[in-house]
C-alpha atoms as one frame of an Amber mdcrd trajectory, in Angstrom:
protein
 104.232 -37.139  50.355 104.480 -37.165  46.398 103.202 -34.687  43.949 102.928
 -33.614  40.497 104.022 -29.937  40.213 102.755 -27.437  37.813 104.667 -24.284
  38.323 102.693 -21.964  35.206 103.970 -19.095  33.628 104.487 -16.227  35.885
 106.559 -19.023  38.403 109.236 -18.487  35.044 109.093 -14.497  35.051 107.287
 -12.243  37.575 106.833 -14.141  39.769 110.129 -16.164  40.487 110.040 -15.751
  43.965 106.474 -18.054  44.466 108.214 -20.676  42.444 111.348 -20.548  45.145
 109.415 -20.300  48.166 107.780 -23.260  46.929 110.148 -25.622  46.095 112.164
 -24.274  49.130 108.933 -25.071  51.820 108.204 -28.552  50.073 111.523 -29.507
  50.285 111.841 -28.869  54.427 108.713 -30.342  54.461 109.706 -33.564  52.671
 107.412 -32.969  50.059 108.613 -34.697  47.059 107.615 -32.490  44.065 107.537
 -34.172  40.259 107.678 -30.860  37.562 105.040 -31.989  34.513 107.970 -32.311
  31.733 105.977 -30.463  28.884 104.026 -28.421  30.789 101.591 -25.518  29.263
  99.839 -22.067  30.025  96.563 -23.525  31.631  94.995 -20.427  30.095  95.678
 -18.032  33.096  92.459 -15.338  32.771  93.269 -14.537  29.034  91.964 -16.883
  27.091  87.878 -16.587  27.424  86.993 -19.559  24.625  86.551 -22.491  27.474
  86.651 -25.164  25.011  90.458 -24.227  24.151  91.094 -23.508  27.836  89.887
 -26.752  28.868  92.066 -28.122  26.691  95.062 -26.259  27.669  94.481 -27.596
  31.517  93.343 -31.296  30.165  96.829 -31.887  28.220  98.916 -30.707  31.229
  96.853 -32.579  33.696  97.145 -35.655  30.806 100.744 -36.049  31.933 100.439
 -37.756  35.363  98.476 -40.386  37.311  99.862 -38.395  40.713  97.636 -35.530
  41.991  98.905 -32.587  41.388 100.094 -29.470  42.944 100.577 -25.554  41.822
 101.285 -22.477  44.274  99.206 -20.275  41.592  95.002 -19.616  42.666  94.688
 -18.950  39.144  96.151 -21.975  37.571  94.582 -23.908  40.608  91.102 -22.508
  39.724  91.632 -23.246  35.901  93.055 -26.778  36.314  90.015 -27.697  38.868
  87.278 -25.985  36.413  88.925 -27.918  33.464  88.143 -31.117  35.515  84.454
 -30.529  35.974  84.217 -29.892  32.437  85.457 -32.921  31.239  83.224 -35.259
  32.748  80.703 -34.040  30.130  81.282 -36.820  27.468  80.878 -34.371  24.950
  83.382 -31.817  26.176  85.599 -35.003  26.749  85.650 -35.987  23.599  85.558
 -32.794  21.775  89.163 -32.466  23.625  90.989 -35.496  23.489  90.523 -35.582
  19.566  93.645 -32.734  19.253  95.464 -34.109  22.539  98.173 -36.466  22.103
  98.275 -37.645  25.013  94.179 -38.334  26.045  93.132 -37.227  29.025  91.518
 -40.011  31.239  87.981 -38.697  32.457  88.879 -41.055  35.826  90.618 -37.700
  36.205  88.727 -35.809  38.840  89.470 -32.060  40.272  89.683 -33.853  43.713
  93.546 -34.318  42.406  93.939 -30.573  41.952  95.902 -29.075  45.321  96.823
 -26.031  46.215 100.321 -25.673  47.678  98.543 -24.028  50.548  95.722 -27.241
  51.473  99.134 -29.148  50.819 101.471 -27.039  53.268  98.604 -27.367  56.010
  98.344 -30.837  56.066 102.019 -31.423  56.369 102.504 -29.333  59.081 101.021
 -29.851  62.579  99.674 -28.596  65.556 103.348 -27.515  67.545 105.365 -28.565
  64.635 109.454 -28.800  65.424 110.115 -27.616  62.300 109.062 -24.101  63.281
 112.137 -22.623  64.582 111.080 -18.758  63.990 107.491 -19.188  65.705 105.775
 -15.611  64.098 104.677 -14.900  67.693 102.506 -11.212  67.746 102.993 -10.741
  63.866  99.999  -9.612  62.423  98.875 -11.173  59.273  96.273 -10.199  56.760
  94.998 -13.062  54.641  94.322 -11.770  51.139  92.065 -14.774  49.343  91.394
 -12.639  45.961  88.796 -14.058  43.821  90.108 -17.872  42.234  91.072 -20.018
  45.220  87.310 -20.331  45.562  86.457 -20.762  42.592  85.161 -23.129  41.471
  83.157 -24.452  44.274  83.568 -27.381  46.318  86.906 -26.795  48.449  86.907
 -23.278  49.891  83.962 -21.140  51.001  83.725 -18.666  48.650  81.883 -15.439
  50.651  83.865 -16.903  54.059  86.892 -19.116  53.501  88.756 -20.090  56.611
  92.267 -21.862  55.709  94.924 -19.032  55.746  93.638 -18.164  59.174  94.184
 -21.363  59.648  97.307 -22.121  58.627  98.831 -18.198  60.345  97.821 -19.407
  63.033  99.454 -22.586  62.675 102.851 -20.843  62.456 101.912 -18.585  65.510
 100.699 -15.492  63.914  97.528 -13.142  64.233  95.058 -13.249  61.688  93.835
  -9.658  61.040  90.205  -9.936  60.316  90.052  -8.893  56.985  86.462  -7.296
  55.439  88.296  -7.454  51.967  89.867 -10.660  52.212  87.934 -12.067  49.291
  87.842  -9.130  47.082  88.779  -9.153  43.404  92.622  -7.572  43.284  91.509
  -5.132  39.821  94.422  -7.169  38.495  92.030  -8.257  35.356  91.223  -5.044
  34.477  94.481  -3.081  35.462  95.310  -2.917  31.798  91.486  -1.645  29.368
  90.715   0.265  33.297  93.506   1.248  35.131  91.848   3.545  36.994  89.631
   1.073  38.472  92.346  -1.621  38.994  94.246   0.772  40.917  91.484   2.371
  43.221  90.628  -1.433  43.928  93.606  -2.241  45.218  94.839   0.842  46.966
  91.268   0.115  49.354  92.293  -3.401  49.927  95.988  -2.108  51.156  94.291
   0.937  52.843  91.737  -1.498  54.616  94.569  -3.948  55.790  96.606  -0.641
  57.235  93.361   0.388  58.981  93.800  -3.060  60.382  97.428  -3.205  62.276
  98.327  -5.872  59.163 101.819  -5.922  59.657 101.877  -7.937  56.263  99.640
  -9.785  53.910  99.435 -13.136  52.777  98.349 -13.741  49.693  98.233 -16.821
  47.243  97.813 -15.267  43.612 100.700 -13.936  41.543  98.264 -11.608  39.914
  96.659 -10.156  42.816 101.306  -9.993  43.948 101.457  -7.809  41.335  98.950
  -5.366  42.354  99.224  -4.898  45.762 103.461  -5.382  45.972 104.857  -4.286
  42.435 102.320  -1.850  42.238 102.025  -0.550  46.066 104.318   2.394  45.701
 102.882   4.206  42.547  99.774   3.192  43.900 101.012   5.293  47.298 102.015
   8.357  44.781  98.986   8.260  43.125  97.386   8.418  46.270  98.969  10.503
  48.528  98.697   7.729  51.527 102.268   6.052  52.510 100.864   2.034  53.062
 104.244   0.655  53.612 102.907  -3.221  54.076 105.192  -6.149  52.572 103.099
  -9.030  50.940 104.314 -11.797  51.120 103.758 -15.510  49.277 102.051 -18.089
  51.758 104.880 -20.143  50.844 107.442 -17.415  51.856 105.731 -16.662  55.282
 106.063 -20.060  55.429 109.227 -20.785  54.982 110.476 -17.431  57.161 108.534
 -19.507  60.009 110.535 -22.680  58.887 114.396 -20.644  59.517 114.187 -20.606
  55.518 116.817 -18.128  54.343 115.872 -14.732  52.118 117.367 -15.974  48.787
 116.134 -19.742  49.091 112.498 -17.571  49.190 113.174 -14.543  47.202 112.550
 -12.473  49.253 115.002  -9.355  47.978 112.349 -10.215  45.019 109.371  -8.557
  46.488 109.296  -4.858  45.908 107.750  -3.714  49.217 110.692  -4.765  51.357
 109.889  -7.578  54.596 113.497  -7.769  56.224 111.973  -4.865  58.417 108.995
  -6.879  59.427 111.587  -9.687  59.592 113.456  -8.351  61.749 110.966  -7.311
  63.816 110.354 -11.542  64.409 113.455 -11.986  65.768 113.738  -9.568  67.514
 110.067 -10.994  69.674 111.505 -14.744  69.558 114.618 -13.011  70.755 112.516
 -11.239  73.438
């Protein structure tokens, strides 16, 4: 399988572990990634002008005829939304008027793929490449807001693809009622208290449900639940202590990839104790 790869801005800064694990897992599964040669920011959550955001995404998509894969749900959502808007002739004309390389109307939002979907397609039931089956590991699937938007691929209310992948890794998906709640990330600067309350509620709910790890598909969600977890514990006076993994990191563990390949030492809440339990169960 050959795909164009859109890393996104975070993969070059605070989310390097997302990029490292995506590349490592793709290589292990025989997925060839061709990084877009001159990609730019997708607009993330801060470009509020719809036409500007569409133009930023169109410039990326115009660089390839291959389907584009990204591991970031914000980038995934923005690229898909832009492709849908560009089906409107007026929007297409305005955007192409300022692009050196023109966006083709033949391009489709269906050609934008999230790494989660690509990995699930590449891994078969009982796949022999799963050398470290995650038996008995209780995993809380956390989708956040943007993976399921715009509609058309995953159900916004009842997505199941993360649970399907968790089962394929032989782990146990935790029934997690806040799995599609916003993490509070988009408002964490102007409304810090409200964002902290939301993030802590998600963490506390996962702990109550018995999760040993939370898996996410978004670097902003990862920031709120992983990087801020210790601060939230201090603020709320309650210990959580749950590692937060990108879905590519979780898959990489099952494929037998090492902590350095997966960027596990970059996680704020160390997953090493959880990994030791996985290996102990495997040896038994």
